[in-house]
TITIFI-179708 format. One record per residue: residue in three letters; z, y, x of N, C-alpha, C, O in turn. Coordinates in Angstrom, 3 decimals. Layout:
N
<'ALA',<Z,Y,X>,<Z,Y,X>,<Z,Y,X>,<Z,Y,X>>
...
# end
This chain:
165
<'PRO',<98.171,97.726,121.881>,<97.080,98.129,122.669>,<95.885,98.763,121.801>,<95.616,98.343,120.676>>
<'LYS',<95.277,99.685,122.351>,<94.215,100.478,121.567>,<93.062,99.615,121.269>,<92.294,100.003,120.389>>
<'ASN',<92.812,98.436,121.903>,<91.680,97.670,121.587>,<92.022,96.490,120.655>,<91.196,95.587,120.520>>
<'ASP',<93.138,96.459,120.041>,<93.725,95.410,119.176>,<92.836,95.459,117.884>,<92.991,96.399,117.104>>
<'MET',<91.981,94.552,117.649>,<91.162,94.483,116.466>,<91.906,94.112,115.321>,<91.320,94.252,114.247>>
<'SER',<93.197,93.620,115.297>,<93.821,93.164,114.189>,<94.717,94.310,113.678>,<95.346,94.162,112.630>>
<'ASP',<94.790,95.433,114.385>,<95.727,96.628,113.999>,<95.141,97.321,112.762>,<94.058,97.897,112.870>>
<'PRO',<95.829,97.295,111.536>,<95.196,97.949,110.445>,<95.018,99.461,110.564>,<94.168,100.040,109.887>>
<'LYS',<95.791,100.085,111.397>,<95.735,101.447,111.736>,<94.384,101.952,112.129>,<94.042,103.101,111.847>>
<'ARG',<93.592,101.106,112.786>,<92.265,101.428,113.278>,<91.368,101.640,112.121>,<90.388,102.351,112.343>>
<'LEU',<91.507,101.180,110.974>,<90.822,101.497,109.848>,<90.866,102.821,109.300>,<89.940,103.307,108.651>>
<'LYS',<92.094,103.484,109.599>,<92.335,104.848,109.061>,<91.303,105.814,109.512>,<90.972,106.742,108.774>>
<'LYS',<90.752,105.637,110.745>,<89.815,106.490,111.408>,<88.382,105.960,111.186>,<87.451,106.734,110.964>>
<'GLU',<88.220,104.556,111.256>,<86.842,104.007,111.119>,<86.332,103.877,109.787>,<85.141,104.125,109.593>>
<'LEU',<87.060,103.528,108.861>,<86.539,103.217,107.450>,<85.914,104.538,106.879>,<84.765,104.471,106.443>>
<'PRO',<86.545,105.662,106.851>,<86.042,106.805,106.344>,<84.684,107.212,107.020>,<83.791,107.748,106.363>>
<'LYS',<84.569,106.950,108.298>,<83.221,107.246,108.881>,<82.168,106.323,108.430>,<81.019,106.726,108.247>>
<'ILE',<82.519,105.094,108.243>,<81.537,104.065,107.778>,<81.074,104.448,106.375>,<79.877,104.497,106.092>>
<'ILE',<82.077,104.726,105.477>,<81.719,105.101,104.029>,<80.963,106.226,103.907>,<80.037,106.275,103.097>>
<'LYS',<81.294,107.277,104.728>,<80.404,108.572,104.640>,<78.884,108.319,105.048>,<77.993,109.030,104.582>>
<'LYS',<78.652,107.390,105.841>,<77.193,107.105,106.312>,<76.528,106.363,105.138>,<75.297,106.375,105.122>>
<'MET',<77.154,105.747,104.198>,<76.487,104.964,103.151>,<75.980,105.926,102.019>,<76.504,107.000,101.723>>
<'THR',<74.929,105.392,101.466>,<74.318,106.077,100.176>,<74.508,105.112,98.960>,<74.740,103.916,99.137>>
<'PRO',<74.404,105.653,97.765>,<74.430,104.740,96.632>,<73.461,103.640,96.724>,<73.758,102.535,96.270>>
<'GLU',<72.269,103.871,97.304>,<71.290,102.777,97.405>,<71.679,101.600,98.202>,<70.983,100.585,98.161>>
<'ASP',<72.817,101.670,98.974>,<73.217,100.702,99.849>,<73.871,99.547,98.982>,<73.842,98.366,99.328>>
<'ARG',<74.414,99.973,97.912>,<75.095,99.035,96.926>,<76.106,98.115,97.521>,<75.971,96.895,97.422>>
<'ILE',<77.054,98.629,98.096>,<78.099,97.930,98.825>,<79.446,98.212,98.142>,<79.726,99.356,97.783>>
<'LEU',<80.256,97.209,97.966>,<81.435,97.301,97.295>,<82.615,97.023,98.359>,<82.710,95.942,98.940>>
<'PHE',<83.440,98.021,98.548>,<84.614,97.783,99.513>,<85.777,97.400,98.629>,<86.026,98.038,97.606>>
<'VAL',<86.492,96.356,99.021>,<87.643,95.887,98.299>,<88.789,95.743,99.267>,<88.583,95.043,100.258>>
<'GLY',<89.960,96.304,99.116>,<91.027,96.220,99.923>,<92.132,95.730,99.198>,<92.234,96.039,98.011>>
<'THR',<93.079,94.923,99.804>,<94.226,94.449,99.217>,<95.410,94.676,100.117>,<95.224,94.806,101.327>>
<'SER',<96.530,94.727,99.636>,<97.756,94.975,100.307>,<98.950,94.492,99.755>,<99.157,94.711,98.561>>
<'LEU',<99.853,93.812,100.485>,<101.168,93.407,100.093>,<102.130,94.528,100.042>,<103.142,94.494,99.342>>
<'MET',<101.790,95.540,100.809>,<102.738,96.807,100.881>,<102.018,97.981,100.963>,<102.007,98.624,102.013>>
<'PRO',<101.334,98.387,99.846>,<100.474,99.523,99.916>,<101.293,100.798,100.153>,<100.750,101.793,100.634>>
<'TRP',<102.584,100.784,99.825>,<103.422,102.033,99.906>,<103.559,102.407,101.347>,<103.901,103.559,101.615>>
<'ASP',<103.320,101.529,102.315>,<103.387,101.829,103.711>,<102.167,102.531,104.195>,<102.175,102.959,105.348>>
<'ALA',<101.096,102.699,103.425>,<99.899,103.358,103.793>,<99.930,104.898,103.469>,<100.721,105.395,102.668>>
<'ASP',<99.006,105.583,104.162>,<98.868,106.952,103.764>,<97.928,107.088,102.493>,<96.710,106.913,102.512>>
<'ILE',<98.676,107.424,101.406>,<98.060,107.533,100.085>,<96.837,108.484,100.073>,<95.834,108.209,99.413>>
<'LYS',<96.935,109.513,100.755>,<95.837,110.485,100.703>,<94.569,109.944,101.290>,<93.496,110.022,100.691>>
<'SER',<94.714,109.376,102.513>,<93.485,108.672,103.295>,<92.984,107.549,102.436>,<91.776,107.368,102.284>>
<'MET',<93.925,106.766,101.855>,<93.451,105.717,100.991>,<92.641,106.141,99.879>,<91.573,105.575,99.647>>
<'CYS',<93.102,107.179,99.108>,<92.339,107.630,98.054>,<91.034,108.243,98.386>,<90.122,108.256,97.559>>
<'GLN',<90.906,108.782,99.638>,<89.623,109.325,100.022>,<88.612,108.260,100.339>,<87.408,108.433,100.148>>
<'CYS',<89.173,107.053,100.871>,<88.137,105.942,101.057>,<87.814,105.105,99.785>,<86.684,104.684,99.540>>
<'TYR',<88.805,104.919,99.068>,<88.587,104.078,97.748>,<88.481,104.916,96.621>,<89.397,105.699,96.369>>
<'GLN',<87.422,104.846,95.875>,<87.283,105.636,94.623>,<88.316,105.176,93.550>,<88.844,105.980,92.782>>
<'LYS',<88.548,103.982,93.541>,<89.485,103.431,92.476>,<90.553,102.614,93.182>,<90.230,101.820,94.065>>
<'VAL',<91.783,102.784,92.826>,<92.904,101.822,93.083>,<93.344,101.180,91.815>,<93.734,101.850,90.859>>
<'ILE',<93.281,99.870,91.808>,<93.692,99.100,90.732>,<94.908,98.330,90.829>,<94.961,97.507,91.743>>
<'LEU',<95.953,98.456,90.005>,<97.160,97.760,90.003>,<97.010,96.433,89.132>,<96.897,96.533,87.910>>
<'ILE',<97.009,95.321,89.694>,<96.925,93.943,88.952>,<98.393,93.619,88.692>,<99.157,93.304,89.604>>
<'PRO',<98.757,93.707,87.413>,<100.259,93.319,87.156>,<100.401,91.759,87.139>,<99.447,90.982,87.103>>
<'ARG',<101.652,91.427,87.170>,<102.018,90.017,87.120>,<101.532,89.497,85.635>,<101.493,90.283,84.687>>
<'PRO',<101.184,88.186,85.514>,<100.836,87.772,84.286>,<102.042,87.556,83.342>,<103.123,87.143,83.760>>
<'ASP',<101.806,87.847,82.093>,<103.015,87.608,81.049>,<102.991,86.134,80.702>,<102.203,85.344,81.220>>
<'TYR',<103.930,85.800,79.767>,<104.028,84.323,79.324>,<102.820,83.720,78.840>,<102.436,82.639,79.285>>
<'ALA',<102.175,84.378,77.921>,<100.975,84.009,77.303>,<99.876,83.695,78.330>,<99.229,82.649,78.279>>
<'SER',<99.710,84.545,79.168>,<98.718,84.479,80.358>,<98.999,83.307,81.182>,<98.068,82.585,81.539>>
<'ARG',<100.134,83.073,81.495>,<100.693,82.060,82.474>,<100.523,80.650,81.686>,<100.184,79.625,82.277>>
<'TYR',<100.756,80.694,80.470>,<100.475,79.444,79.554>,<99.088,78.994,79.640>,<98.806,77.826,79.909>>
<'LEU',<98.126,79.998,79.394>,<96.738,79.758,79.291>,<96.173,79.402,80.613>,<95.294,78.547,80.729>>
<'LEU',<96.715,80.105,81.684>,<96.320,79.829,83.056>,<96.544,78.412,83.457>,<95.613,77.742,83.905>>
<'PHE',<97.840,77.895,83.302>,<98.159,76.497,83.619>,<97.326,75.574,82.656>,<96.857,74.544,83.139>>
<'LYS',<97.131,75.831,81.482>,<96.233,74.836,80.710>,<94.965,74.815,81.211>,<94.464,73.723,81.480>>
<'GLU',<94.276,75.957,81.409>,<92.934,75.954,81.812>,<92.812,75.308,83.389>,<91.930,74.488,83.647>>
<'LEU',<93.545,75.651,84.155>,<93.666,75.115,85.529>,<93.826,73.707,85.676>,<93.133,73.061,86.462>>
<'ILE',<94.818,73.138,84.867>,<95.049,71.797,84.756>,<93.764,71.065,84.355>,<93.336,70.142,85.048>>
<'LEU',<93.141,71.477,83.226>,<91.984,70.852,82.684>,<90.815,70.918,83.620>,<90.047,69.958,83.684>>
<'ARG',<90.619,72.075,84.408>,<89.565,72.222,85.280>,<89.643,71.395,86.529>,<88.639,70.991,87.116>>
<'ASN',<90.883,71.159,86.914>,<91.103,70.309,88.066>,<91.469,68.778,87.875>,<92.162,68.111,88.643>>
<'GLY',<90.852,68.340,86.669>,<90.956,66.948,86.396>,<92.091,66.355,85.748>,<92.184,65.145,85.543>>
<'GLY',<93.106,67.357,85.369>,<94.315,66.982,84.597>,<94.042,66.726,83.212>,<92.955,66.963,82.685>>
<'ARG',<95.097,66.212,82.595>,<94.983,65.904,81.003>,<96.284,66.582,80.425>,<97.315,66.691,81.088>>
<'LEU',<96.157,66.978,79.272>,<97.279,67.593,78.518>,<97.865,66.534,77.635>,<97.209,66.046,76.714>>
<'THR',<99.004,66.200,77.887>,<99.780,65.161,77.105>,<101.052,65.682,76.627>,<101.486,66.744,77.072>>
<'PRO',<101.676,65.009,75.754>,<103.084,65.502,75.241>,<104.123,65.536,76.257>,<105.132,66.222,76.095>>
<'THR',<103.908,64.766,77.393>,<104.823,64.745,78.486>,<104.828,66.013,79.339>,<105.775,66.332,80.059>>
<'LEU',<103.665,66.731,79.200>,<103.524,68.041,80.076>,<103.986,69.170,79.137>,<103.353,69.477,78.126>>
<'ASP',<104.991,69.699,79.482>,<105.561,70.934,78.756>,<105.088,72.147,79.403>,<105.692,72.648,80.352>>
<'LEU',<103.947,72.664,78.877>,<103.274,73.876,79.375>,<104.216,74.982,79.109>,<104.354,75.804,80.015>>
<'SER',<104.910,75.144,77.978>,<105.769,76.130,77.679>,<106.845,76.404,78.712>,<107.058,77.534,79.150>>
<'SER',<107.505,75.333,79.077>,<108.459,75.402,80.128>,<107.879,75.870,81.396>,<108.506,76.674,82.086>>
<'LEU',<106.633,75.390,81.782>,<106.019,75.831,82.981>,<105.754,77.317,82.855>,<106.078,78.060,83.782>>
<'ALA',<105.266,77.724,81.915>,<105.008,79.296,81.725>,<106.268,80.052,81.780>,<106.257,81.191,82.246>>
<'LYS',<107.374,79.510,81.337>,<108.647,80.233,81.442>,<109.201,80.342,82.947>,<109.544,81.397,83.480>>
<'ILE',<109.229,79.145,83.506>,<109.672,79.142,84.949>,<108.740,79.835,85.906>,<109.193,80.216,86.985>>
<'SER',<107.568,80.016,85.625>,<106.663,80.614,86.631>,<106.620,82.174,86.493>,<105.797,82.854,87.106>>
<'ASP',<107.580,82.705,85.628>,<107.648,84.129,85.644>,<107.788,84.756,87.048>,<108.613,84.294,87.837>>
<'GLY',<107.075,85.700,87.343>,<107.117,86.363,88.686>,<106.086,85.897,89.690>,<105.914,86.450,90.776>>
<'TYR',<105.378,84.791,89.239>,<104.407,84.290,90.258>,<103.020,84.827,89.854>,<102.677,84.953,88.679>>
<'THR',<102.287,85.118,90.861>,<100.813,85.607,90.648>,<99.922,84.477,90.198>,<100.269,83.308,90.367>>
<'PRO',<98.846,84.785,89.662>,<97.737,83.794,89.421>,<97.451,82.891,90.522>,<97.245,81.686,90.378>>
<'GLY',<97.445,83.583,91.751>,<97.132,82.983,93.016>,<98.151,81.879,93.254>,<97.784,80.759,93.609>>
<'HIS',<99.394,82.181,93.066>,<100.410,81.253,93.302>,<100.276,80.008,92.416>,<100.397,78.862,92.850>>
<'ILE',<100.003,80.342,91.066>,<99.818,79.170,90.036>,<98.747,78.323,90.551>,<98.945,77.117,90.697>>
<'ILE',<97.542,78.903,90.858>,<96.345,78.151,91.275>,<96.739,77.172,92.415>,<96.428,75.982,92.385>>
<'GLY',<97.434,77.741,93.407>,<97.879,76.939,94.560>,<98.693,75.875,94.080>,<98.479,74.768,94.573>>
<'ALA',<99.609,75.988,93.194>,<100.596,74.934,92.784>,<99.830,73.812,91.986>,<100.089,72.616,92.114>>
<'VAL',<98.835,74.331,91.126>,<98.007,73.264,90.383>,<97.282,72.347,91.315>,<97.335,71.119,91.248>>
<'LYS',<96.560,73.078,92.240>,<95.781,72.312,93.289>,<96.641,71.499,94.187>,<96.140,70.484,94.671>>
<'HIS',<97.856,71.806,94.472>,<98.758,71.066,95.201>,<99.170,69.712,94.507>,<99.306,68.674,95.155>>
<'VAL',<99.346,69.787,93.245>,<99.805,68.859,92.497>,<98.505,67.836,92.140>,<98.544,66.613,92.268>>
<'LEU',<97.506,68.509,91.729>,<96.390,67.703,91.191>,<95.323,67.204,92.279>,<94.137,67.536,92.281>>
<'THR',<95.921,66.377,93.176>,<95.059,65.902,94.229>,<94.193,64.808,93.774>,<94.510,64.238,92.730>>
<'GLU',<93.094,64.418,94.444>,<92.298,63.305,93.874>,<93.039,62.085,93.532>,<92.808,61.454,92.501>>
<'ARG',<93.973,61.734,94.435>,<94.785,60.551,94.229>,<95.713,60.667,92.977>,<95.927,59.692,92.257>>
<'ARG',<96.248,61.887,92.750>,<97.060,62.089,91.541>,<96.125,62.025,90.288>,<96.497,61.398,89.296>>
<'VAL',<95.054,62.590,90.313>,<94.133,62.633,89.135>,<93.770,61.085,88.682>,<93.680,60.734,87.505>>
<'GLN',<93.578,60.223,89.824>,<93.382,58.931,89.525>,<94.449,58.085,88.832>,<94.218,57.087,88.150>>
<'GLN',<95.693,58.634,89.104>,<96.831,57.952,88.599>,<97.242,58.432,87.144>,<98.150,57.874,86.528>>
<'LEU',<96.575,59.419,86.668>,<96.949,60.034,85.379>,<97.023,59.045,84.184>,<97.879,59.170,83.308>>
<'HIS',<96.138,58.103,84.183>,<96.059,57.162,83.057>,<97.340,56.318,83.135>,<97.739,55.879,82.056>>
<'ARG',<98.001,56.040,84.158>,<99.144,55.237,84.297>,<100.429,56.145,84.230>,<101.394,55.817,83.539>>
<'LYS',<100.399,57.331,84.998>,<101.567,58.196,85.094>,<101.136,59.640,84.658>,<100.596,60.395,85.467>>
<'PRO',<101.381,60.000,83.381>,<100.865,61.323,82.995>,<101.717,62.379,83.584>,<102.874,62.164,83.945>>
<'LEU',<101.083,63.602,83.678>,<101.677,64.810,84.394>,<102.952,65.236,83.623>,<103.104,65.099,82.409>>
<'THR',<103.771,65.723,84.412>,<105.069,66.362,83.889>,<105.192,67.714,84.469>,<104.633,67.987,85.532>>
<'ALA',<105.938,68.616,83.783>,<106.267,69.977,84.382>,<106.891,69.922,85.607>,<106.562,70.705,86.497>>
<'LEU',<107.855,68.997,85.783>,<108.591,68.944,86.932>,<107.887,68.821,88.163>,<108.374,69.307,89.184>>
<'GLU',<106.668,68.158,88.182>,<105.662,68.085,89.340>,<105.313,69.428,89.895>,<105.078,69.584,91.093>>
<'PHE',<105.278,70.420,89.001>,<104.854,71.680,89.418>,<105.927,72.688,89.973>,<105.634,73.755,90.511>>
<'VAL',<107.208,72.220,89.775>,<108.376,72.976,90.149>,<108.429,73.154,91.792>,<108.631,74.230,92.354>>
<'THR',<108.219,71.949,92.418>,<108.454,71.967,93.893>,<107.448,72.885,94.554>,<107.828,73.649,95.441>>
<'PRO',<106.206,72.850,94.173>,<105.222,73.735,94.910>,<105.473,75.192,94.650>,<105.288,76.035,95.529>>
<'LEU',<105.910,75.500,93.400>,<106.205,76.812,93.002>,<107.566,77.316,93.885>,<107.616,78.411,94.444>>
<'ALA',<108.545,76.418,93.905>,<109.683,76.784,94.622>,<109.469,77.078,96.116>,<110.334,77.686,96.746>>
<'ARG',<108.471,76.708,96.622>,<108.220,76.953,98.184>,<107.630,78.397,98.238>,<107.449,78.915,99.339>>
<'ILE',<107.354,79.002,97.197>,<106.632,80.386,97.267>,<107.678,81.426,96.643>,<108.393,81.148,95.680>>
<'ASP',<107.678,82.605,97.279>,<108.502,83.675,96.870>,<107.843,84.437,95.764>,<106.756,84.987,95.942>>
<'PRO',<108.500,84.480,94.598>,<107.850,85.165,93.475>,<107.875,86.721,93.800>,<108.460,87.205,94.769>>
<'ILE',<107.134,87.456,92.819>,<107.189,88.926,92.927>,<108.326,89.236,92.055>,<108.266,88.982,90.852>>
<'TYR',<109.351,89.767,92.590>,<110.607,90.155,91.790>,<110.419,91.445,91.174>,<109.502,92.146,91.601>>
<'LYS',<111.202,91.896,90.166>,<111.071,93.081,89.453>,<111.142,94.272,90.294>,<110.473,95.253,89.969>>
<'GLU',<111.900,94.301,91.373>,<112.041,95.525,92.138>,<110.796,95.729,92.982>,<110.412,96.865,93.259>>
<'GLU',<110.149,94.616,93.401>,<108.923,94.740,94.184>,<107.841,95.241,93.277>,<107.052,96.101,93.670>>
<'GLU',<107.781,94.702,92.013>,<106.834,95.146,90.990>,<106.999,96.785,90.665>,<106.045,97.519,90.406>>
<'GLU',<108.268,97.168,90.724>,<108.518,98.597,90.429>,<108.043,99.380,91.662>,<107.596,100.516,91.502>>
<'GLN',<108.113,98.865,92.805>,<107.544,99.501,94.048>,<105.957,99.662,93.793>,<105.406,100.762,93.845>>
<'PHE',<105.369,98.621,93.551>,<103.952,98.670,93.246>,<103.550,99.713,92.187>,<102.588,100.459,92.369>>
<'LYS',<104.295,99.749,91.096>,<104.037,100.728,90.091>,<104.319,102.138,90.589>,<103.531,103.020,90.247>>
<'ALA',<105.387,102.455,91.383>,<105.674,103.659,91.779>,<104.504,104.083,92.785>,<104.066,105.232,92.723>>
<'PHE',<104.028,103.227,93.651>,<102.915,103.556,94.537>,<101.720,103.891,93.642>,<101.127,104.946,93.867>>
<'TYR',<101.332,103.142,92.709>,<100.161,103.354,91.899>,<100.278,104.710,91.161>,<99.269,105.399,91.006>>
<'ASP',<101.460,105.098,90.714>,<101.575,106.411,90.082>,<101.244,107.536,90.939>,<100.877,108.609,90.459>>
<'LYS',<101.365,107.320,92.278>,<101.102,108.415,93.210>,<99.518,108.478,93.545>,<99.078,109.433,94.185>>
<'THR',<98.729,107.501,93.124>,<97.331,107.541,93.468>,<96.613,108.304,92.428>,<97.197,108.643,91.399>>
<'THR',<95.244,108.619,92.671>,<94.560,109.449,91.837>,<94.417,108.764,90.499>,<94.581,109.420,89.470>>
<'MET',<94.105,107.411,90.457>,<94.007,106.725,89.155>,<95.309,106.564,88.444>,<95.309,106.501,87.215>>
<'GLY',<96.507,106.487,89.180>,<97.795,106.366,88.583>,<98.077,107.770,87.780>,<98.534,107.811,86.638>>
<'LYS',<97.723,108.919,88.576>,<97.930,110.163,88.003>,<97.067,110.471,86.759>,<97.535,111.106,85.814>>
<'LYS',<95.762,109.996,86.777>,<94.976,110.206,85.623>,<95.508,109.352,84.456>,<95.431,109.748,83.292>>
<'ARG',<96.039,108.190,84.795>,<96.642,107.291,83.750>,<97.808,108.055,83.024>,<97.877,108.145,81.799>>
<'GLN',<98.750,108.616,83.934>,<99.852,109.399,83.448>,<99.443,110.546,82.564>,<100.093,110.821,81.554>>
<'GLN',<98.395,111.207,82.923>,<97.938,112.362,82.035>,<97.459,111.963,80.819>,<97.655,112.685,79.842>>
<'LEU',<96.703,110.653,80.688>,<96.267,110.100,79.516>,<97.337,109.745,78.606>,<97.239,109.953,77.396>>
<'LEU',<98.399,109.193,79.166>,<99.561,108.645,78.357>,<100.298,109.804,77.862>,<100.821,109.722,76.750>>
<'LYS',<100.418,111.004,78.634>,<101.071,112.159,77.985>,<100.279,112.711,76.916>,<100.822,113.197,75.924>>
<'GLY',<98.943,112.663,77.064>,<98.018,113.157,75.965>,<98.178,112.433,74.698>,<98.124,112.990,73.601>>
<'ASP',<98.379,111.157,74.877>,<98.634,110.259,73.628>,<99.876,110.511,72.942>,<99.970,110.409,71.719>>
<'GLU',<100.890,110.858,73.741>,<102.220,111.137,73.175>,<102.402,112.418,72.333>,<103.304,112.566,71.509>>
<'GLU',<101.422,113.355,72.634>,<101.478,114.743,72.015>,<100.702,114.626,70.732>,<100.570,115.606,69.999>>
# end
């Protein structure tokens, strides 16, 4: 229906109109996210958004630090029974949001109170992660291919070509 407010296609016409009415003094930042940006009209998107940023999947070291910091911030303790290295390895393909969700799922108030009797193990984080579909290499390649078609992606490609010469 034409009056469906949840239809993302309505933004294609409305968003450019709204943005054109704004001035730099308005100090508004528009942020858009998408699970499938390649389904969008790239030209229209680049007209609305000045910058398109691809946030890659975290690497091993980033996932290791992320688990370490999140566990400590959520009341957990690092002990020899908690193998962060294995956690970082098995969480390849998961986004930081997935990892945050898994840590919060495991470190409930009740579980934090039990830490002095029963230390954390890496196995406790496997079940929450297993319930989430990771970002597979093929999907990441789709994101990269999409990004390469955007204005920012084309500028990046030009800069990379300039460095090679």
